[in-house]
C-alpha positions in Angstrom: 10.9 -9.6 -32.1 8.1 -9.3 -34.6 5.6 -6.4 -34.7 2.9 -8.7 -33.3 5.0 -9.6 -30.3 5.9 -5.9 -29.7 2.2 -4.9 -29.9 1.2 -7.7 -27.5 3.9 -6.8 -24.9 3.1 -3.0 -25.3 -0.6 -3.7 -24.7 0.1 -5.7 -21.5 2.7 -3.2 -20.1 0.6 -0.2 -21.1 -2.6 -1.5 -19.5 -0.7 -2.7 -16.5 0.7 0.8 -16.0 -2.8 2.3 -16.4 -4.2 -0.1 -13.9 -1.5 0.8 -11.3 -2.3 4.5 -12.0 -6.1 3.8 -11.5 -5.3 2.0 -8.2 -3.5 5.2 -7.0 -6.4 7.4 -8.2 -9.0 5.2 -6.4 -7.0 5.0 -3.2 -6.5 8.8 -3.2 -10.2 9.3 -3.9 -11.3 7.0 -1.1 -8.8 8.6 1.3 -9.9 12.2 0.5 -13.6 11.4 0.7 -13.1 9.4 4.0 -14.9 6.5 2.5 -14.1 4.1 5.3 -13.2 0.4 5.1 -16.5 -0.6 3.3 -16.3 2.3 0.9 -12.7 1.5 0.0 -13.7 -2.1 -0.5 -16.5 -1.1 -2.9 -14.2 1.2 -4.8 -11.5 -1.4 -5.3 -14.1 -4.1 -6.0 -15.4 -2.0 -9.0 -11.8 -1.5 -10.2 -11.1 -5.3 -9.8 -14.2 -6.2 -11.8 -13.1 -3.9 -14.6 -9.6 -5.6 -14.6 -11.2 -9.0 -14.5 -13.2 -8.2 -17.6 -10.0 -7.3 -19.4 -8.3 -10.5 -18.4 -11.4 -12.6 -19.4 -11.3 -10.9 -22.8 -7.6 -11.8 -23.3 -8.3 -15.4 -22.3 -11.2 -15.7 -24.7 -9.3 -14.2 -27.6 -6.5 -16.7 -27.0 -8.9 -19.6 -26.7 -10.8 -18.7 -29.9 -7.7 -18.2 -32.1 -7.8 -20.7 -35.0 
């Protein structure tokens, strides 16, 4: 395994772990604030949009590699 492969896998695993932790935080925040179904939807929608931005960045970087 090269250093580049290790860095790529570490990034994916690290960000994946952080996303799971953020899901837990958002779920806990929504539950404690009694946000309701629509409030929880909005909270998770915001989290999903942030994750989507990260995925789009990864795809663009791979597409633009020479």
